C-alpha positions in Angstrom: 56.8 -32.5 -31.2 54.5 -33.1 -28.2 56.7 -34.9 -26.5 59.7 -32.2 -26.9 57.6 -29.9 -26.1 56.1 -31.6 -22.3 60.1 -32.3 -22.0 61.0 -28.9 -21.8 57.5 -28.0 -19.4 58.8 -30.7 -16.9 62.7 -29.3 -17.1 61.6 -26.0 -16.6 59.4 -27.0 -13.4 62.8 -28.4 -12.4 64.6 -25.3 -13.0 62.6 -22.9 -11.5 63.0 -24.6 -7.7 66.4 -22.4 -8.2 67.8 -23.3 -4.1 70.7 -21.7 -5.5 70.1 -18.3 -5.7 68.3 -17.6 -2.7 71.0 -16.0 -0.4 73.6 -14.6 -3.6 73.8 -10.8 -3.2 75.8 -10.5 -6.5 74.1 -7.8 -9.1 73.9 -8.2 -12.7 75.3 -4.7 -14.6 75.1 -3.4 -11.4 71.5 -2.9 -10.8 69.5 -6.9 -10.9 69.8 -9.2 -7.8 71.4 -12.5 -9.9 68.5 -14.4 -8.4 65.9 -12.0 -9.8 68.1 -11.9 -13.2 67.3 -16.0 -13.2 63.9 -15.8 -12.6 63.4 -12.9 -15.7 65.1 -15.9 -17.8 63.0 -18.0 -16.7 59.9 -16.0 -17.4 61.3 -15.8 -21.2 61.8 -19.3 -21.6 58.4 -19.6 -20.2 56.7 -17.4 -22.4 58.9 -19.5 -25.2 57.8 -23.1 -24.3 54.1 -21.6 -24.3 54.1 -20.3 -27.3 55.6 -23.8 -28.6 53.1 -25.9 -27.2 49.9 -23.5 -28.5 51.7 -24.1 -32.1 52.6 -27.5 -32.2 51.4 -29.0 -29.3 47.6 -27.8 -28.6 44.9 -30.1 -29.4 43.1 -28.9 -32.5 39.6 -30.7 -33.6 38.1 -29.5 -36.4 34.4 -30.8 -36.1 34.0 -28.0 -33.3 34.4 -25.3 -35.6 32.5 -26.4 -38.7 29.3 -25.8 -38.1 29.8 -22.8 -35.7 30.1 -19.8 -38.3 32.0 -18.1 -36.5 29.3 -16.8 -33.5 28.9 -17.9 -30.2 
């Protein structure tokens, strides 16, 4: 799963470079420029990928928390 998350991060990085919507003046639902709508979708996708990264690919070491007792 770790490699799948990294692949999604790479895909989002590539898709973030949207050269195709810079000059497009169409509106989505009559109020939002299509480029802004694209970036809103990218933000939601990035949030989902970040959740997956923290859930499945985050390094976790039990020995760090073993003796701390919760206090810093």
